[in-house]
C-alpha positions as CSV (number, residue, x, y, z in Angstrom):
1,M,108.2,177.1,89.1
2,S,107.8,180.0,86.7
3,S,110.7,180.8,84.3
4,E,111.3,184.1,86.1
5,T,111.5,182.4,89.5
6,W,113.8,179.8,87.9
7,N,116.0,182.5,86.4
8,S,116.1,184.3,89.7
9,A,117.1,181.1,91.6
10,L,119.7,180.3,88.9
11,L,121.2,183.7,88.6
12,G,120.8,185.0,92.2
13,G,119.8,188.5,93.1
14,S,120.6,191.5,91.0
15,I,120.2,195.2,91.7
16,K,120.4,196.0,88.0
17,R,117.6,193.6,87.2
18,K,115.7,194.5,90.4
19,I,115.6,190.8,91.5
20,V,116.0,189.6,95.1
21,N,117.4,186.1,95.5
22,P,114.5,183.8,96.5
23,D,116.6,182.2,99.2
24,L,117.2,185.6,100.8
25,I,113.5,186.4,100.7
26,E,112.8,183.1,102.5
27,E,115.5,183.8,105.1
28,R,114.2,187.3,105.8
29,A,110.7,186.0,106.3
30,K,111.9,183.4,108.8
31,C,113.9,185.7,111.1
32,N,113.0,185.3,114.8
33,F,113.6,188.9,115.9
34,N,111.9,192.2,115.4
35,Q,113.8,193.9,112.6
36,Q,112.5,197.4,113.4
37,E,113.6,197.0,117.0
38,L,117.1,195.9,115.9
39,A,117.4,198.8,113.5
40,E,116.4,201.3,116.2
41,F,119.0,199.8,118.6
42,V,121.8,199.9,116.0
43,A,121.0,203.2,114.2
44,G,118.9,205.0,116.7
45,K,115.2,206.1,116.3
46,D,116.1,209.7,115.4
47,N,118.4,208.7,112.7
48,L,115.9,206.2,111.2
49,D,113.2,208.9,111.3
50,E,115.6,211.3,109.4
51,M,116.5,208.7,106.9
52,R,112.8,208.0,106.3
53,I,112.1,211.6,105.6
54,I,115.1,211.8,103.2
55,K,113.9,208.7,101.4
56,E,110.4,210.1,101.0
57,E,111.7,213.3,99.5
58,I,114.0,211.5,97.1
59,T,111.2,209.2,96.0
60,K,108.9,212.2,95.3
61,D,111.5,214.4,93.4
62,P,113.2,213.0,90.3
63,N,115.8,215.8,90.6
64,L,117.1,214.1,93.7
65,Q,117.4,210.7,92.0
66,T,120.2,209.1,90.1
67,D,120.8,205.6,88.8
68,L,123.6,203.2,87.9
69,T,124.4,205.2,84.7
70,F,126.2,207.6,87.1
71,Y,129.2,205.2,86.9
72,K,129.4,205.4,83.1
73,M,129.4,209.2,83.2
74,T,132.5,211.3,82.6
75,R,133.9,213.2,85.6
76,E,132.3,216.4,84.4
77,E,128.9,214.7,84.0
78,Q,129.1,213.2,87.5
79,H,129.8,216.7,88.9
80,A,126.9,218.1,87.0
81,N,124.7,215.3,88.3
82,W,125.8,215.9,91.9
83,W,125.2,219.7,91.5
84,R,121.7,218.9,90.2
85,I,121.0,216.8,93.3
86,I,122.5,219.2,95.8
87,S,120.6,222.1,94.3
88,A,117.3,220.2,94.4
89,A,118.0,219.2,98.0
90,Y,118.7,222.8,99.0
91,N,115.5,224.0,97.3
92,N,113.5,221.4,99.2
93,P,112.4,223.0,102.5
94,R,112.0,219.7,104.2
95,L,115.6,218.8,103.5
96,R,117.1,222.3,103.6
97,E,116.2,223.2,107.2
98,P,117.9,220.3,109.0
99,H,120.8,219.8,106.6
100,F,121.9,223.2,105.2
């Protein structure tokens, strides 16, 4: 077992360190149902398609992204951050048409 795997197993998952707990990875791999089918049943295919488009646009445009430093910002910095994101979303035709 590598030291990184050992540390992951010992410390568990972490969003901050971008580590998924190995036990959780194993459980996800063993599931006995179609995860996509369940997601479509729970959220609806149209909603999932819309979320996929939004995720693609956020991934492509750094102005639509933020990170965990948001929680260390002052209230004014948070508002400026949100304004940057809202402006970028409005200026993106793929997001503007259905949402604004």
